[in-house]
C-alpha positions as CSV (number, residue, x, y, z in Angstrom):
1,M,81.4,98.3,60.6
2,T,79.2,98.5,63.7
3,D,80.0,102.1,64.2
4,K,79.0,102.9,60.6
5,M,75.7,101.1,61.1
6,M,75.0,102.9,64.3
7,M,75.8,106.3,62.9
8,T,73.5,105.5,59.9
9,Y,70.8,104.5,62.3
10,I,71.2,107.6,64.5
11,T,71.2,109.8,61.4
12,N,67.9,108.1,60.2
13,L,66.4,108.6,63.6
14,E,67.3,112.3,63.6
15,S,65.9,112.7,60.1
16,D,62.6,110.9,61.1
17,F,62.3,113.1,64.2
18,V,62.8,116.3,62.2
19,T,60.3,115.3,59.4
20,E,57.7,113.4,61.5
21,G,58.2,114.9,65.0
22,G,58.3,113.2,68.3
23,I,55.7,110.9,69.9
24,K,53.8,113.8,71.5
25,E,53.5,115.6,68.2
26,R,52.3,112.5,66.5
27,M,49.8,111.8,69.3
28,T,48.5,115.4,69.1
29,A,48.2,115.2,65.3
30,A,46.2,111.9,65.7
31,R,43.8,113.4,68.3
32,L,43.3,116.5,66.2
33,G,42.7,114.4,63.1
34,Y,40.1,112.3,65.0
35,R,38.3,115.4,66.2
36,A,38.2,116.8,62.7
37,D,36.8,113.6,61.4
38,K,34.1,113.5,64.0
39,K,33.2,117.2,63.4
40,E,32.8,116.4,59.6
41,E,30.5,113.5,60.5
42,L,28.5,115.7,62.8
43,V,28.0,118.4,60.1
44,A,27.0,115.7,57.5
45,A,24.5,114.2,60.0
46,K,23.0,117.6,60.6
47,Q,22.7,118.3,56.9
48,E,21.0,114.9,56.4
49,I,18.6,115.6,59.3
50,A,17.6,118.9,57.7
51,T,17.1,117.2,54.3
52,L,15.0,114.5,55.9
53,K,12.9,117.0,57.8
54,A,12.2,118.9,54.6
55,E,11.2,115.6,52.9
56,I,8.8,114.7,55.8
57,Q,7.2,118.1,55.5
58,R,6.8,117.7,51.7
59,L,5.2,114.2,52.2
60,N,2.9,115.5,55.0
61,T,1.7,118.2,52.5
62,I,1.0,115.5,49.9
63,I,-0.8,113.4,52.4
64,A,-3.0,116.3,53.4
65,Q,-3.8,117.1,49.8
66,L,-4.7,113.4,49.1
67,K,-6.9,113.3,52.2
68,E,-8.7,116.5,51.1
69,E,-9.1,115.1,47.6
70,N,-10.4,111.8,49.0
71,S,-12.9,113.6,51.2
72,R,-14.3,115.5,48.2
73,L,-14.6,112.4,46.1
74,T,-16.4,110.5,48.8
75,K,-19.1,113.2,49.3
C-alpha cells in the first residue's frame, strides 16, 4: 500500500514538473511577469502625463483668453 502511494506521489511530482517546470523556471516566470506589469504601468503613466500636459495647455489657453476678454471689458 505504501509503495502504491509513493509511486502515485512520484508520478504526480513528475507530471507537475513537466507541466509547471522546476523552481528556477517558476522564479524566472514570476520575475518576467513582474517586469511586464511594471512596464505596462510605466506606459500607462506616460500616457496619463501626456494627457494631463495637453489639458494644462488647453486650460492655459482658456485662461489667456479670459484675461484678454477681462482686460477689454475693464477699459
